[in-house]
C-alpha atoms as one frame of an Amber mdcrd trajectory, in Angstrom:
protein
  -9.062   3.700  19.668  -8.099   4.589  16.114 -10.661   6.148  13.843 -10.939
   4.546  10.432 -11.222   6.863   7.475 -11.852   6.105   3.846  -8.656   5.124
   2.023  -7.323   7.373  -0.686  -6.182   4.945  -3.384  -3.542   7.205  -4.899
  -1.111   4.471  -5.850  -3.415   2.847  -8.334  -5.681   5.726  -9.264  -4.731
   5.439 -12.945  -6.144   1.981 -13.390  -7.647   0.632 -16.612  -5.333  -2.349
 -17.027  -2.736  -0.516 -14.907  -1.202   1.881 -17.459   0.021   4.039 -14.561
   2.264   1.260 -13.294   3.923   0.994 -16.690   4.641   4.726 -16.484   5.906
   4.202 -12.953   8.908   2.329 -14.296   9.786   5.249 -16.587   8.871   8.386
 -14.612  11.068   9.301 -11.638   8.564  11.770 -10.182   5.715   9.271 -10.379
   7.968   6.595  -8.882   8.968   8.843  -5.962   5.318   9.756  -5.357   4.331
   6.085  -5.369   7.077   5.286  -2.847   5.921   8.067  -0.543   2.302   6.948
  -0.765   3.272   3.348  -0.068   5.227   4.513   2.982   2.211   6.433   4.257
  -0.148   3.552   3.530   2.030   0.962   5.232   2.492   3.233   8.247  -1.282
   3.715   8.483  -1.898  -0.037   8.542   0.159  -0.245  11.723  -2.427   1.949
  13.447  -5.421  -0.207  12.549  -7.055  -1.986  15.490  -5.853  -5.578  15.911
  -9.407  -6.929  16.004 -10.090  -5.326  12.623  -6.904  -6.777  11.149  -7.876
 -10.206  12.463 -10.935 -10.001  10.220  -8.641 -10.073   7.176  -6.199 -12.927
   7.821  -5.281 -13.068   4.117  -3.514  -9.700   4.412   0.147 -10.049   5.445
   0.067  -7.272   8.064   3.513  -8.083   9.420   4.996  -8.051   5.921   3.407
  -4.661   5.242   5.134  -3.258   8.330   8.411  -4.791   7.168   7.955  -3.331
   3.704   7.447   0.090   5.272  10.721  -0.261   7.149  12.511  -1.243   3.960
  11.079   1.782   2.149  11.766   4.286   4.916  15.162   3.065   6.061  16.395
   1.817   2.685  17.498  -1.480   4.258  17.959  -3.254   0.963  19.202  -0.308
  -1.062  16.971   1.271  -3.632  13.923  -0.721  -4.550  13.492  -0.873  -8.287
  10.411   0.506 -10.063   9.243  -2.899 -11.385   9.085  -4.208  -7.801   7.077
  -1.188  -6.673   4.765  -1.578  -9.675   4.261  -5.255  -8.784   3.358  -4.341
  -5.187   0.809  -1.818  -6.453  -0.735  -4.205  -8.973  -0.819  -7.368  -6.837
  -1.079  -6.311  -3.220  -3.009  -3.058  -3.078  -6.336  -4.367  -4.442  -6.817
  -6.996  -1.678  -5.688  -4.501   0.957  -8.137  -1.912  -0.327 -10.951  -4.486
  -0.270 -10.124  -5.364   3.333  -9.973  -1.744   4.520 -13.220  -0.911   2.737
 -14.848  -3.857   4.545 -13.525  -2.507   7.845 -15.032   0.878   7.045 -18.382
  -0.665   6.143 -18.525  -2.178   9.647 -18.040   1.192  11.345
């Protein structure tokens, strides 16, 4: 059985109305770091227990796995920084809430 550990919210650490995501579209190093962290995060979600994932049906687990494959294997060519910024702004907060709830149950 997988052990759940506290998430490290690196992708949206610079919050406060998301100024970091604006920089993401202009800073190649920050963009590359965000891509790598999203790859790691999406890979980690594949190792979460199915019963825990079932407790968060609003999270598109299958889509997260697909997104990981797109990032890692570059299926669609390079993903542009605005798309990555949108993923960070819109999809990470609900995922973080779900994982934190999983951790609270442990």
